[in-house]
CHARMM internal coordinates of N, CA and C (Angstrom, degrees):
IC EDIT
DIST 1 N 1 CA 1.4498
DIST 1 CA 1 C 1.5302
ANGL 1 N 1 CA 1 C 110.94
DIST 1 C 2 N 1.3328
ANGL 1 CA 1 C 2 N 117.05
DIHE 1 N 1 CA 1 C 2 N -44.25
DIST 2 N 2 CA 1.4649
ANGL 1 C 2 N 2 CA 120.36
DIHE 1 CA 1 C 2 N 2 CA 179.26
DIST 2 CA 2 C 1.5181
ANGL 2 N 2 CA 2 C 111.40
DIHE 1 C 2 N 2 CA 2 C -62.90
DIST 2 C 3 N 1.3270
ANGL 2 CA 2 C 3 N 116.46
DIHE 2 N 2 CA 2 C 3 N -41.65
DIST 3 N 3 CA 1.4677
ANGL 2 C 3 N 3 CA 120.50
DIHE 2 CA 2 C 3 N 3 CA 178.74
DIST 3 CA 3 C 1.5180
ANGL 3 N 3 CA 3 C 109.50
DIHE 2 C 3 N 3 CA 3 C -64.56
DIST 3 C 4 N 1.3138
ANGL 3 CA 3 C 4 N 117.50
DIHE 3 N 3 CA 3 C 4 N -43.67
DIST 4 N 4 CA 1.4659
ANGL 3 C 4 N 4 CA 121.23
DIHE 3 CA 3 C 4 N 4 CA 178.47
DIST 4 CA 4 C 1.5230
ANGL 4 N 4 CA 4 C 110.76
DIHE 3 C 4 N 4 CA 4 C -56.64
DIST 4 C 5 N 1.3097
ANGL 4 CA 4 C 5 N 116.81
DIHE 4 N 4 CA 4 C 5 N -49.38
DIST 5 N 5 CA 1.4647
ANGL 4 C 5 N 5 CA 121.03
DIHE 4 CA 4 C 5 N 5 CA -179.40
DIST 5 CA 5 C 1.5231
ANGL 5 N 5 CA 5 C 111.87
DIHE 4 C 5 N 5 CA 5 C -62.60
DIST 5 C 6 N 1.3274
ANGL 5 CA 5 C 6 N 116.59
DIHE 5 N 5 CA 5 C 6 N -34.51
DIST 6 N 6 CA 1.4559
ANGL 5 C 6 N 6 CA 121.13
DIHE 5 CA 5 C 6 N 6 CA -178.32
DIST 6 CA 6 C 1.5339
ANGL 6 N 6 CA 6 C 112.11
DIHE 5 C 6 N 6 CA 6 C -72.81
DIST 6 C 7 N 1.3280
ANGL 6 CA 6 C 7 N 118.22
DIHE 6 N 6 CA 6 C 7 N -30.55
DIST 7 N 7 CA 1.4595
ANGL 6 C 7 N 7 CA 121.12
DIHE 6 CA 6 C 7 N 7 CA -172.13
DIST 7 CA 7 C 1.5259
ANGL 7 N 7 CA 7 C 115.33
DIHE 6 C 7 N 7 CA 7 C -111.00
DIST 7 C 8 N 1.3009
ANGL 7 CA 7 C 8 N 119.21
DIHE 7 N 7 CA 7 C 8 N -12.49
DIST 8 N 8 CA 1.4612
ANGL 7 C 8 N 8 CA 121.94
DIHE 7 CA 7 C 8 N 8 CA -170.96
DIST 8 CA 8 C 1.5331
ANGL 8 N 8 CA 8 C 113.02
DIHE 7 C 8 N 8 CA 8 C -60.72
DIST 8 C 9 N 1.3143
ANGL 8 CA 8 C 9 N 118.65
DIHE 8 N 8 CA 8 C 9 N -34.40
DIST 9 N 9 CA 1.4618
ANGL 8 C 9 N 9 CA 120.96
DIHE 8 CA 8 C 9 N 9 CA -176.81
DIST 9 CA 9 C 1.5233
ANGL 9 N 9 CA 9 C 113.71
DIHE 8 C 9 N 9 CA 9 C -104.64
DIST 9 C 10 N 1.2946
ANGL 9 CA 9 C 10 N 117.95
DIHE 9 N 9 CA 9 C 10 N 9.75
DIST 10 N 10 CA 1.4651
ANGL 9 C 10 N 10 CA 120.77
DIHE 9 CA 9 C 10 N 10 CA 178.26
DIST 10 CA 10 C 1.5242
ANGL 10 N 10 CA 10 C 110.26
DIHE 9 C 10 N 10 CA 10 C -73.30
DIST 10 C 11 N 1.3173
ANGL 10 CA 10 C 11 N 114.72
DIHE 10 N 10 CA 10 C 11 N 150.43
DIST 11 N 11 CA 1.4581
ANGL 10 C 11 N 11 CA 120.73
DIHE 10 CA 10 C 11 N 11 CA -178.37
DIST 11 CA 11 C 1.5304
ANGL 11 N 11 CA 11 C 112.03
DIHE 10 C 11 N 11 CA 11 C -54.95
DIST 11 C 12 N 1.3198
ANGL 11 CA 11 C 12 N 116.84
DIHE 11 N 11 CA 11 C 12 N -39.63
DIST 12 N 12 CA 1.4575
ANGL 11 C 12 N 12 CA 120.42
DIHE 11 CA 11 C 12 N 12 CA -179.58
DIST 12 CA 12 C 1.5151
ANGL 12 N 12 CA 12 C 113.98
DIHE 11 C 12 N 12 CA 12 C -64.68
DIST 12 C 13 N 1.3121
ANGL 12 CA 12 C 13 N 117.85
DIHE 12 N 12 CA 12 C 13 N -16.80
DIST 13 N 13 CA 1.4567
ANGL 12 C 13 N 13 CA 122.59
DIHE 12 CA 12 C 13 N 13 CA -179.66
DIST 13 CA 13 C 1.5293
ANGL 13 N 13 CA 13 C 112.07
DIHE 12 C 13 N 13 CA 13 C -99.44
DIST 13 C 14 N 1.3105
ANGL 13 CA 13 C 14 N 116.96
DIHE 13 N 13 CA 13 C 14 N -0.48
DIST 14 N 14 CA 1.4580
ANGL 13 C 14 N 14 CA 121.12
DIHE 13 CA 13 C 14 N 14 CA -178.11
DIST 14 CA 14 C 1.5242
ANGL 14 N 14 CA 14 C 110.54
DIHE 13 C 14 N 14 CA 14 C -106.10
DIST 14 C 15 N 1.3142
ANGL 14 CA 14 C 15 N 116.19
DIHE 14 N 14 CA 14 C 15 N 151.26
DIST 15 N 15 CA 1.4597
ANGL 14 C 15 N 15 CA 120.52
DIHE 14 CA 14 C 15 N 15 CA 175.33
DIST 15 CA 15 C 1.5205
ANGL 15 N 15 CA 15 C 108.97
DIHE 14 C 15 N 15 CA 15 C -147.41
DIST 15 C 16 N 1.3101
ANGL 15 CA 15 C 16 N 115.32
DIHE 15 N 15 CA 15 C 16 N 165.23
DIST 16 N 16 CA 1.4563
ANGL 15 C 16 N 16 CA 120.91
DIHE 15 CA 15 C 16 N 16 CA -178.58
DIST 16 CA 16 C 1.5212
ANGL 16 N 16 CA 16 C 110.22
DIHE 15 C 16 N 16 CA 16 C -86.61
DIST 16 C 17 N 1.3178
ANGL 16 CA 16 C 17 N 115.34
DIHE 16 N 16 CA 16 C 17 N 128.64
DIST 17 N 17 CA 1.4576
ANGL 16 C 17 N 17 CA 122.39
DIHE 16 CA 16 C 17 N 17 CA 177.24
DIST 17 CA 17 C 1.5223
ANGL 17 N 17 CA 17 C 108.81
DIHE 16 C 17 N 17 CA 17 C -143.43
DIST 17 C 18 N 1.3070
ANGL 17 CA 17 C 18 N 116.46
DIHE 17 N 17 CA 17 C 18 N 149.75
DIST 18 N 18 CA 1.4488
ANGL 17 C 18 N 18 CA 119.62
DIHE 17 CA 17 C 18 N 18 CA 171.72
DIST 18 CA 18 C 1.5171
ANGL 18 N 18 CA 18 C 109.72
DIHE 17 C 18 N 18 CA 18 C -72.63
DIST 18 C 19 N 1.3196
ANGL 18 CA 18 C 19 N 116.61
DIHE 18 N 18 CA 18 C 19 N 160.61
DIST 19 N 19 CA 1.4701
ANGL 18 C 19 N 19 CA 120.62
DIHE 18 CA 18 C 19 N 19 CA -178.61
DIST 19 CA 19 C 1.5192
ANGL 19 N 19 CA 19 C 112.64
DIHE 18 C 19 N 19 CA 19 C -54.73
DIST 19 C 20 N 1.3339
ANGL 19 CA 19 C 20 N 116.48
DIHE 19 N 19 CA 19 C 20 N -38.17
DIST 20 N 20 CA 1.4573
ANGL 19 C 20 N 20 CA 119.08
DIHE 19 CA 19 C 20 N 20 CA -177.29
DIST 20 CA 20 C 1.5273
ANGL 20 N 20 CA 20 C 112.02
DIHE 19 C 20 N 20 CA 20 C -64.85
DIST 20 C 21 N 1.3371
ANGL 20 CA 20 C 21 N 117.51
DIHE 20 N 20 CA 20 C 21 N -30.91
DIST 21 N 21 CA 1.4595
ANGL 20 C 21 N 21 CA 121.08
DIHE 20 CA 20 C 21 N 21 CA 178.59
DIST 21 CA 21 C 1.5209
ANGL 21 N 21 CA 21 C 111.32
DIHE 20 C 21 N 21 CA 21 C -86.82
DIST 21 C 22 N 1.3069
ANGL 21 CA 21 C 22 N 116.61
DIHE 21 N 21 CA 21 C 22 N -34.04
DIST 22 N 22 CA 1.4591
ANGL 21 C 22 N 22 CA 121.04
DIHE 21 CA 21 C 22 N 22 CA -176.54
DIST 22 CA 22 C 1.5244
ANGL 22 N 22 CA 22 C 111.64
DIHE 21 C 22 N 22 CA 22 C -59.57
DIST 22 C 23 N 1.3040
ANGL 22 CA 22 C 23 N 117.12
DIHE 22 N 22 CA 22 C 23 N -41.45
DIST 23 N 23 CA 1.4674
ANGL 22 C 23 N 23 CA 120.95
DIHE 22 CA 22 C 23 N 23 CA 179.68
DIST 23 CA 23 C 1.5274
ANGL 23 N 23 CA 23 C 111.31
DIHE 22 C 23 N 23 CA 23 C -64.49
DIST 23 C 24 N 1.3368
ANGL 23 CA 23 C 24 N 116.48
DIHE 23 N 23 CA 23 C 24 N -35.60
DIST 24 N 24 CA 1.4688
ANGL 23 C 24 N 24 CA 120.07
DIHE 23 CA 23 C 24 N 24 CA 179.56
DIST 24 CA 24 C 1.5212
ANGL 24 N 24 CA 24 C 111.83
DIHE 23 C 24 N 24 CA 24 C -69.86
DIST 24 C 25 N 1.3263
ANGL 24 CA 24 C 25 N 116.70
DIHE 24 N 24 CA 24 C 25 N -31.84
DIST 25 N 25 CA 1.4634
ANGL 24 C 25 N 25 CA 121.19
DIHE 24 CA 24 C 25 N 25 CA -174.95
DIST 25 CA 25 C 1.5203
ANGL 25 N 25 CA 25 C 114.14
DIHE 24 C 25 N 25 CA 25 C -80.48
DIST 25 C 26 N 1.2891
ANGL 25 CA 25 C 26 N 117.65
DIHE 25 N 25 CA 25 C 26 N -24.55
DIST 26 N 26 CA 1.4575
ANGL 25 C 26 N 26 CA 120.79
DIHE 25 CA 25 C 26 N 26 CA -175.24
DIST 26 CA 26 C 1.5262
ANGL 26 N 26 CA 26 C 110.68
DIHE 25 C 26 N 26 CA 26 C -53.12
DIST 26 C 27 N 1.3219
ANGL 26 CA 26 C 27 N 115.09
DIHE 26 N 26 CA 26 C 27 N 123.82
DIST 27 N 27 CA 1.4729
ANGL 26 C 27 N 27 CA 123.37
DIHE 26 CA 26 C 27 N 27 CA 177.05
DIST 27 CA 27 C 1.5307
ANGL 27 N 27 CA 27 C 114.43
DIHE 26 C 27 N 27 CA 27 C 60.97
DIST 27 C 28 N 1.3205
ANGL 27 CA 27 C 28 N 117.84
DIHE 27 N 27 CA 27 C 28 N 20.70
DIST 28 N 28 CA 1.4673
ANGL 27 C 28 N 28 CA 121.06
DIHE 27 CA 27 C 28 N 28 CA 176.43
DIST 28 CA 28 C 1.5225
ANGL 28 N 28 CA 28 C 110.07
DIHE 27 C 28 N 28 CA 28 C -90.57
DIST 28 C 29 N 1.3199
ANGL 28 CA 28 C 29 N 116.18
DIHE 28 N 28 CA 28 C 29 N 161.67
DIST 29 N 29 CA 1.4571
ANGL 28 C 29 N 29 CA 120.62
DIHE 28 CA 28 C 29 N 29 CA 175.53
DIST 29 CA 29 C 1.5271
ANGL 29 N 29 CA 29 C 109.44
DIHE 28 C 29 N 29 CA 29 C -71.96
DIST 29 C 30 N 1.3292
ANGL 29 CA 29 C 30 N 115.86
DIHE 29 N 29 CA 29 C 30 N 162.93
DIST 30 N 30 CA 1.4629
ANGL 29 C 30 N 30 CA 119.87
DIHE 29 CA 29 C 30 N 30 CA -179.22
DIST 30 CA 30 C 1.5268
ANGL 30 N 30 CA 30 C 111.08
DIHE 29 C 30 N 30 CA 30 C -61.95
DIST 30 C 31 N 1.3193
ANGL 30 CA 30 C 31 N 118.52
DIHE 30 N 30 CA 30 C 31 N -37.60
DIST 31 N 31 CA 1.4681
ANGL 30 C 31 N 31 CA 120.84
DIHE 30 CA 30 C 31 N 31 CA 178.81
DIST 31 CA 31 C 1.5285
ANGL 31 N 31 CA 31 C 111.43
DIHE 30 C 31 N 31 CA 31 C -61.91
DIST 31 C 32 N 1.3026
ANGL 31 CA 31 C 32 N 117.50
DIHE 31 N 31 CA 31 C 32 N -40.53
DIST 32 N 32 CA 1.4698
ANGL 31 C 32 N 32 CA 121.44
DIHE 31 CA 31 C 32 N 32 CA 177.31
DIST 32 CA 32 C 1.5289
ANGL 32 N 32 CA 32 C 109.28
DIHE 31 C 32 N 32 CA 32 C -66.33
DIST 32 C 33 N 1.3166
ANGL 32 CA 32 C 33 N 116.90
DIHE 32 N 32 CA 32 C 33 N -44.01
DIST 33 N 33 CA 1.4653
ANGL 32 C 33 N 33 CA 120.77
DIHE 32 CA 32 C 33 N 33 CA 179.82
DIST 33 CA 33 C 1.5265
ANGL 33 N 33 CA 33 C 111.37
DIHE 32 C 33 N 33 CA 33 C -61.43
DIST 33 C 34 N 1.3335
ANGL 33 CA 33 C 34 N 116.92
DIHE 33 N 33 CA 33 C 34 N -38.74
DIST 34 N 34 CA 1.4652
ANGL 33 C 34 N 34 CA 119.61
DIHE 33 CA 33 C 34 N 34 CA 179.92
DIST 34 CA 34 C 1.5219
ANGL 34 N 34 CA 34 C 111.53
DIHE 33 C 34 N 34 CA 34 C -59.98
DIST 34 C 35 N 1.3057
ANGL 34 CA 34 C 35 N 117.45
DIHE 34 N 34 CA 34 C 35 N -37.35
DIST 35 N 35 CA 1.4641
ANGL 34 C 35 N 35 CA 120.79
DIHE 34 CA 34 C 35 N 35 CA 177.68
DIST 35 CA 35 C 1.5317
ANGL 35 N 35 CA 35 C 110.49
DIHE 34 C 35 N 35 CA 35 C -63.04
DIST 35 C 36 N 1.3093
ANGL 35 CA 35 C 36 N 116.80
DIHE 35 N 35 CA 35 C 36 N -36.03
DIST 36 N 36 CA 1.4608
ANGL 35 C 36 N 36 CA 121.28
DIHE 35 CA 35 C 36 N 36 CA 177.62
DIST 36 CA 36 C 1.5262
ANGL 36 N 36 CA 36 C 110.20
DIHE 35 C 36 N 36 CA 36 C -74.02
DIST 36 C 37 N 1.3368
ANGL 36 CA 36 C 37 N 117.42
DIHE 36 N 36 CA 36 C 37 N -39.98
DIST 37 N 37 CA 1.4628
ANGL 36 C 37 N 37 CA 121.16
DIHE 36 CA 36 C 37 N 37 CA 178.96
DIST 37 CA 37 C 1.5281
ANGL 37 N 37 CA 37 C 111.36
DIHE 36 C 37 N 37 CA 37 C -60.12
DIST 37 C 38 N 1.3274
ANGL 37 CA 37 C 38 N 117.56
DIHE 37 N 37 CA 37 C 38 N -32.36
DIST 38 N 38 CA 1.4703
ANGL 37 C 38 N 38 CA 121.37
DIHE 37 CA 37 C 38 N 38 CA 178.62
DIST 38 CA 38 C 1.5233
ANGL 38 N 38 CA 38 C 111.87
DIHE 37 C 38 N 38 CA 38 C -58.65
DIST 38 C 39 N 1.3078
ANGL 38 CA 38 C 39 N 117.00
DIHE 38 N 38 CA 38 C 39 N -28.74
DIST 39 N 39 CA 1.4643
ANGL 38 C 39 N 39 CA 122.20
DIHE 38 CA 38 C 39 N 39 CA -177.24
DIST 39 CA 39 C 1.5265
ANGL 39 N 39 CA 39 C 112.41
DIHE 38 C 39 N 39 CA 39 C -83.28
DIST 39 C 40 N 1.3155
ANGL 39 CA 39 C 40 N 117.58
DIHE 39 N 39 CA 39 C 40 N -8.67
DIST 40 N 40 CA 1.4546
ANGL 39 C 40 N 40 CA 121.95
DIHE 39 CA 39 C 40 N 40 CA -175.10
DIST 40 CA 40 C 1.5294
ANGL 40 N 40 CA 40 C 111.70
DIHE 39 C 40 N 40 CA 40 C -72.31
DIST 40 C 41 N 1.3055
ANGL 40 CA 40 C 41 N 115.91
DIHE 40 N 40 CA 40 C 41 N 148.93
DIST 41 N 41 CA 1.4648
ANGL 40 C 41 N 41 CA 122.42
DIHE 40 CA 40 C 41 N 41 CA 173.24
DIST 41 CA 41 C 1.5284
ANGL 41 N 41 CA 41 C 110.97
DIHE 40 C 41 N 41 CA 41 C -97.74
DIST 41 C 42 N 1.3029
ANGL 41 CA 41 C 42 N 116.86
DIHE 41 N 41 CA 41 C 42 N 5.54
DIST 42 N 42 CA 1.4627
ANGL 41 C 42 N 42 CA 122.59
DIHE 41 CA 41 C 42 N 42 CA -176.20
DIST 42 CA 42 C 1.5270
ANGL 42 N 42 CA 42 C 108.93
DIHE 41 C 42 N 42 CA 42 C -102.14
DIST 42 C 43 N 1.3340
ANGL 42 CA 42 C 43 N 116.27
DIHE 42 N 42 CA 42 C 43 N 117.86
DIST 43 N 43 CA 1.4653
ANGL 42 C 43 N 43 CA 120.90
DIHE 42 CA 42 C 43 N 43 CA -177.91
DIST 43 CA 43 C 1.5247
ANGL 43 N 43 CA 43 C 112.35
DIHE 42 C 43 N 43 CA 43 C -58.31
DIST 43 C 44 N 1.3096
ANGL 43 CA 43 C 44 N 117.27
DIHE 43 N 43 CA 43 C 44 N -39.06
DIST 44 N 44 CA 1.4580
ANGL 43 C 44 N 44 CA 121.53
DIHE 43 CA 43 C 44 N 44 CA -179.73
DIST 44 CA 44 C 1.5286
ANGL 44 N 44 CA 44 C 111.10
DIHE 43 C 44 N 44 CA 44 C -58.75
DIST 44 C 45 N 1.3173
ANGL 44 CA 44 C 45 N 116.51
DIHE 44 N 44 CA 44 C 45 N -35.68
DIST 45 N 45 CA 1.4579
ANGL 44 C 45 N 45 CA 121.36
DIHE 44 CA 44 C 45 N 45 CA 177.42
DIST 45 CA 45 C 1.5241
ANGL 45 N 45 CA 45 C 110.73
DIHE 44 C 45 N 45 CA 45 C -76.73
DIST 45 C 46 N 1.3196
ANGL 45 CA 45 C 46 N 116.99
DIHE 45 N 45 CA 45 C 46 N -42.38
DIST 46 N 46 CA 1.4686
ANGL 45 C 46 N 46 CA 120.01
DIHE 45 CA 45 C 46 N 46 CA 179.09
DIST 46 CA 46 C 1.5206
ANGL 46 N 46 CA 46 C 112.25
DIHE 45 C 46 N 46 CA 46 C -64.01
DIST 46 C 47 N 1.3269
ANGL 46 CA 46 C 47 N 117.22
DIHE 46 N 46 CA 46 C 47 N -25.13
DIST 47 N 47 CA 1.4675
ANGL 46 C 47 N 47 CA 120.57
DIHE 46 CA 46 C 47 N 47 CA 177.34
DIST 47 CA 47 C 1.5241
ANGL 47 N 47 CA 47 C 112.01
DIHE 46 C 47 N 47 CA 47 C -58.86
DIST 47 C 48 N 1.3071
ANGL 47 CA 47 C 48 N 117.49
DIHE 47 N 47 CA 47 C 48 N -23.74
DIST 48 N 48 CA 1.4682
ANGL 47 C 48 N 48 CA 121.53
DIHE 47 CA 47 C 48 N 48 CA -179.82
DIST 48 CA 48 C 1.5309
ANGL 48 N 48 CA 48 C 112.67
DIHE 47 C 48 N 48 CA 48 C -70.13
DIST 48 C 49 N 1.3147
ANGL 48 CA 48 C 49 N 117.44
DIHE 48 N 48 CA 48 C 49 N -14.89
DIST 49 N 49 CA 1.4640
ANGL 48 C 49 N 49 CA 120.80
DIHE 48 CA 48 C 49 N 49 CA -177.49
DIST 49 CA 49 C 1.5302
ANGL 49 N 49 CA 49 C 112.67
DIHE 48 C 49 N 49 CA 49 C -68.19
DIST 49 C 50 N 1.3202
ANGL 49 CA 49 C 50 N 118.28
DIHE 49 N 49 CA 49 C 50 N -18.47
DIST 50 N 50 CA 1.4666
ANGL 49 C 50 N 50 CA 120.78
DIHE 49 CA 49 C 50 N 50 CA -179.29
DIST 50 CA 50 C 1.5271
ANGL 50 N 50 CA 50 C 112.66
DIHE 49 C 50 N 50 CA 50 C -74.26
DIST 50 C 51 N 1.3128
ANGL 50 CA 50 C 51 N 116.71
DIHE 50 N 50 CA 50 C 51 N -17.00
DIST 51 N 51 CA 1.4650
ANGL 50 C 51 N 51 CA 120.56
DIHE 50 CA 50 C 51 N 51 CA -177.45
DIST 51 CA 51 C 1.5231
ANGL 51 N 51 CA 51 C 111.22
DIHE 50 C 51 N 51 CA 51 C -81.50
DIST 51 C 52 N 1.3216
ANGL 51 CA 51 C 52 N 115.80
DIHE 51 N 51 CA 51 C 52 N 135.22
DIST 52 N 52 CA 1.4659
ANGL 51 C 52 N 52 CA 122.14
DIHE 51 CA 51 C 52 N 52 CA 176.29
DIST 52 CA 52 C 1.5286
ANGL 52 N 52 CA 52 C 110.72
DIHE 51 C 52 N 52 CA 52 C -78.94
DIST 52 C 53 N 1.3282
ANGL 52 CA 52 C 53 N 114.86
DIHE 52 N 52 CA 52 C 53 N -38.50
DIST 53 N 53 CA 1.4595
ANGL 52 C 53 N 53 CA 120.95
DIHE 52 CA 52 C 53 N 53 CA 179.61
DIST 53 CA 53 C 1.5226
ANGL 53 N 53 CA 53 C 108.11
DIHE 52 C 53 N 53 CA 53 C -142.06
DIST 53 C 54 N 1.3161
ANGL 53 CA 53 C 54 N 115.81
DIHE 53 N 53 CA 53 C 54 N 176.50
DIST 54 N 54 CA 1.4636
ANGL 53 C 54 N 54 CA 120.78
DIHE 53 CA 53 C 54 N 54 CA -175.05
DIST 54 CA 54 C 1.5180
ANGL 54 N 54 CA 54 C 108.31
DIHE 53 C 54 N 54 CA 54 C -137.11
DIST 54 C 55 N 1.3354
ANGL 54 CA 54 C 55 N 116.12
DIHE 54 N 54 CA 54 C 55 N 121.39
DIST 55 N 55 CA 1.4551
ANGL 54 C 55 N 55 CA 121.02
DIHE 54 CA 54 C 55 N 55 CA -179.09
DIST 55 CA 55 C 1.5285
ANGL 55 N 55 CA 55 C 109.55
DIHE 54 C 55 N 55 CA 55 C -149.28
DIST 55 C 56 N 1.3233
ANGL 55 CA 55 C 56 N 116.58
DIHE 55 N 55 CA 55 C 56 N -176.23
DIST 56 N 56 CA 1.4600
ANGL 55 C 56 N 56 CA 119.78
DIHE 55 CA 55 C 56 N 56 CA -175.74
DIST 56 CA 56 C 1.5311
ANGL 56 N 56 CA 56 C 112.98
DIHE 55 C 56 N 56 CA 56 C -62.71
DIST 56 C 57 N 1.3310
ANGL 56 CA 56 C 57 N 117.24
DIHE 56 N 56 CA 56 C 57 N -30.05
DIST 57 N 57 CA 1.4658
ANGL 56 C 57 N 57 CA 120.32
DIHE 56 CA 56 C 57 N 57 CA 179.64
DIST 57 CA 57 C 1.5260
ANGL 57 N 57 CA 57 C 110.86
DIHE 56 C 57 N 57 CA 57 C -70.54
DIST 57 C 58 N 1.3117
ANGL 57 CA 57 C 58 N 116.11
DIHE 57 N 57 CA 57 C 58 N -40.98
DIST 58 N 58 CA 1.4679
ANGL 57 C 58 N 58 CA 120.68
DIHE 57 CA 57 C 58 N 58 CA 177.82
DIST 58 CA 58 C 1.5337
ANGL 58 N 58 CA 58 C 110.44
DIHE 57 C 58 N 58 CA 58 C -67.26
DIST 58 C 59 N 1.3169
ANGL 58 CA 58 C 59 N 115.80
DIHE 58 N 58 CA 58 C 59 N -38.06
DIST 59 N 59 CA 1.4682
ANGL 58 C 59 N 59 CA 119.89
DIHE 58 CA 58 C 59 N 59 CA 178.80
DIST 59 CA 59 C 1.5291
ANGL 59 N 59 CA 59 C 109.94
DIHE 58 C 59 N 59 CA 59 C -63.37
DIST 59 C 60 N 1.3244
ANGL 59 CA 59 C 60 N 117.06
DIHE 59 N 59 CA 59 C 60 N -44.57
DIST 60 N 60 CA 1.4712
ANGL 59 C 60 N 60 CA 120.48
DIHE 59 CA 59 C 60 N 60 CA 178.44
DIST 60 CA 60 C 1.5227
ANGL 60 N 60 CA 60 C 111.26
DIHE 59 C 60 N 60 CA 60 C -63.20
DIST 60 C 61 N 1.3297
ANGL 60 CA 60 C 61 N 117.05
DIHE 60 N 60 CA 60 C 61 N -42.62
DIST 61 N 61 CA 1.4680
ANGL 60 C 61 N 61 CA 120.55
DIHE 60 CA 60 C 61 N 61 CA 178.85
DIST 61 CA 61 C 1.5220
ANGL 61 N 61 CA 61 C 111.20
DIHE 60 C 61 N 61 CA 61 C -62.72
DIST 61 C 62 N 1.3277
ANGL 61 CA 61 C 62 N 115.86
DIHE 61 N 61 CA 61 C 62 N -45.32
DIST 62 N 62 CA 1.4640
ANGL 61 C 62 N 62 CA 119.40
DIHE 61 CA 61 C 62 N 62 CA -179.71
DIST 62 CA 62 C 1.5212
ANGL 62 N 62 CA 62 C 110.85
DIHE 61 C 62 N 62 CA 62 C -65.76
DIST 62 C 63 N 1.3184
ANGL 62 CA 62 C 63 N 116.77
DIHE 62 N 62 CA 62 C 63 N -38.92
DIST 63 N 63 CA 1.4558
ANGL 62 C 63 N 63 CA 119.99
DIHE 62 CA 62 C 63 N 63 CA 178.89
DIST 63 CA 63 C 1.5260
ANGL 63 N 63 CA 63 C 110.31
DIHE 62 C 63 N 63 CA 63 C -62.07
DIST 63 C 64 N 1.3012
ANGL 63 CA 63 C 64 N 117.27
DIHE 63 N 63 CA 63 C 64 N -40.29
DIST 64 N 64 CA 1.4642
ANGL 63 C 64 N 64 CA 121.57
DIHE 63 CA 63 C 64 N 64 CA 177.05
DIST 64 CA 64 C 1.5268
ANGL 64 N 64 CA 64 C 110.79
DIHE 63 C 64 N 64 CA 64 C -64.57
DIST 64 C 65 N 1.3334
ANGL 64 CA 64 C 65 N 116.93
DIHE 64 N 64 CA 64 C 65 N -43.61
DIST 65 N 65 CA 1.4673
ANGL 64 C 65 N 65 CA 121.01
DIHE 64 CA 64 C 65 N 65 CA 177.87
DIST 65 CA 65 C 1.5263
ANGL 65 N 65 CA 65 C 111.31
DIHE 64 C 65 N 65 CA 65 C -61.99
DIST 65 C 66 N 1.3248
ANGL 65 CA 65 C 66 N 117.21
DIHE 65 N 65 CA 65 C 66 N -41.81
DIST 66 N 66 CA 1.4574
ANGL 65 C 66 N 66 CA 120.73
DIHE 65 CA 65 C 66 N 66 CA 178.66
DIST 66 CA 66 C 1.5294
ANGL 66 N 66 CA 66 C 110.74
DIHE 65 C 66 N 66 CA 66 C -64.39
DIST 66 C 67 N 1.3203
ANGL 66 CA 66 C 67 N 116.97
DIHE 66 N 66 CA 66 C 67 N -38.69
DIST 67 N 67 CA 1.4711
ANGL 66 C 67 N 67 CA 120.79
DIHE 66 CA 66 C 67 N 67 CA 177.83
DIST 67 CA 67 C 1.5251
ANGL 67 N 67 CA 67 C 110.11
DIHE 66 C 67 N 67 CA 67 C -64.30
DIST 67 C 68 N 1.3419
ANGL 67 CA 67 C 68 N 117.40
DIHE 67 N 67 CA 67 C 68 N -41.83
DIST 68 N 68 CA 1.4646
ANGL 67 C 68 N 68 CA 121.14
DIHE 67 CA 67 C 68 N 68 CA 177.68
DIST 68 CA 68 C 1.5266
ANGL 68 N 68 CA 68 C 110.89
DIHE 67 C 68 N 68 CA 68 C -61.76
DIST 68 C 69 N 1.3195
ANGL 68 CA 68 C 69 N 116.74
DIHE 68 N 68 CA 68 C 69 N -43.60
DIST 69 N 69 CA 1.4674
ANGL 68 C 69 N 69 CA 120.91
DIHE 68 CA 68 C 69 N 69 CA 178.42
DIST 69 CA 69 C 1.5261
ANGL 69 N 69 CA 69 C 110.84
DIHE 68 C 69 N 69 CA 69 C -62.03
DIST 69 C 70 N 1.3188
ANGL 69 CA 69 C 70 N 116.57
DIHE 69 N 69 CA 69 C 70 N -42.65
DIST 70 N 70 CA 1.4669
ANGL 69 C 70 N 70 CA 120.71
DIHE 69 CA 69 C 70 N 70 CA 179.35
DIST 70 CA 70 C 1.5179
ANGL 70 N 70 CA 70 C 110.50
DIHE 69 C 70 N 70 CA 70 C -63.22
DIST 70 C 71 N 1.3117
ANGL 70 CA 70 C 71 N 117.76
DIHE 70 N 70 CA 70 C 71 N -41.46
DIST 71 N 71 CA 1.4731
ANGL 70 C 71 N 71 CA 121.44
DIHE 70 CA 70 C 71 N 71 CA 179.55
DIST 71 CA 71 C 1.5139
ANGL 71 N 71 CA 71 C 110.77
DIHE 70 C 71 N 71 CA 71 C -62.25
DIST 71 C 72 N 1.3366
ANGL 71 CA 71 C 72 N 117.32
DIHE 71 N 71 CA 71 C 72 N -38.78
DIST 72 N 72 CA 1.4716
ANGL 71 C 72 N 72 CA 120.71
DIHE 71 CA 71 C 72 N 72 CA 178.92
DIST 72 CA 72 C 1.5188
ANGL 72 N 72 CA 72 C 111.69
DIHE 71 C 72 N 72 CA 72 C -69.68
DIST 72 C 73 N 1.3186
ANGL 72 CA 72 C 73 N 115.47
DIHE 72 N 72 CA 72 C 73 N -41.00
DIST 73 N 73 CA 1.4737
ANGL 72 C 73 N 73 CA 120.11
DIHE 72 CA 72 C 73 N 73 CA -178.24
DIST 73 CA 73 C 1.5198
ANGL 73 N 73 CA 73 C 110.86
DIHE 72 C 73 N 73 CA 73 C -66.80
DIST 73 C 74 N 1.3181
ANGL 73 CA 73 C 74 N 116.74
DIHE 73 N 73 CA 73 C 74 N -46.88
DIST 74 N 74 CA 1.4548
ANGL 73 C 74 N 74 CA 120.14
DIHE 73 CA 73 C 74 N 74 CA -174.93
DIST 74 CA 74 C 1.5361
ANGL 74 N 74 CA 74 C 112.30
DIHE 73 C 74 N 74 CA 74 C -99.79
DIST 74 C 75 N 1.3375
ANGL 74 CA 74 C 75 N 116.93
DIHE 74 N 74 CA 74 C 75 N 3.32
DIST 75 N 75 CA 1.4708
ANGL 74 C 75 N 75 CA 123.01
DIHE 74 CA 74 C 75 N 75 CA 175.71
DIST 75 CA 75 C 1.5227
ANGL 75 N 75 CA 75 C 112.94
DIHE 74 C 75 N 75 CA 75 C 43.34
DIST 75 C 76 N 1.3068
ANGL 75 CA 75 C 76 N 114.80
DIHE 75 N 75 CA 75 C 76 N 55.48
DIST 76 N 76 CA 1.4696
ANGL 75 C 76 N 76 CA 120.95
DIHE 75 CA 75 C 76 N 76 CA 179.71
DIST 76 CA 76 C 1.4981
ANGL 76 N 76 CA 76 C 109.88
DIHE 75 C 76 N 76 CA 76 C -83.06
END
COOR INIT
IC SEED 1 N 1 CA 1 C
IC BUILD
């Protein structure tokens, strides 16, 4: 529970979804969410399909990857 609260709103745990998919994903397991992510037209969301499971380590790794991508895009 403590880990969930610590990581649930971190950037690495968030992805882009349309409203119709977002409602389906709320409080679902990662396996259920992956089925919804497959329907996405957003590459950033489809990138999540490579993960077997989802935990704080994966969230931290993804957050780091997203930060690296942002640095390249905006050349900070």
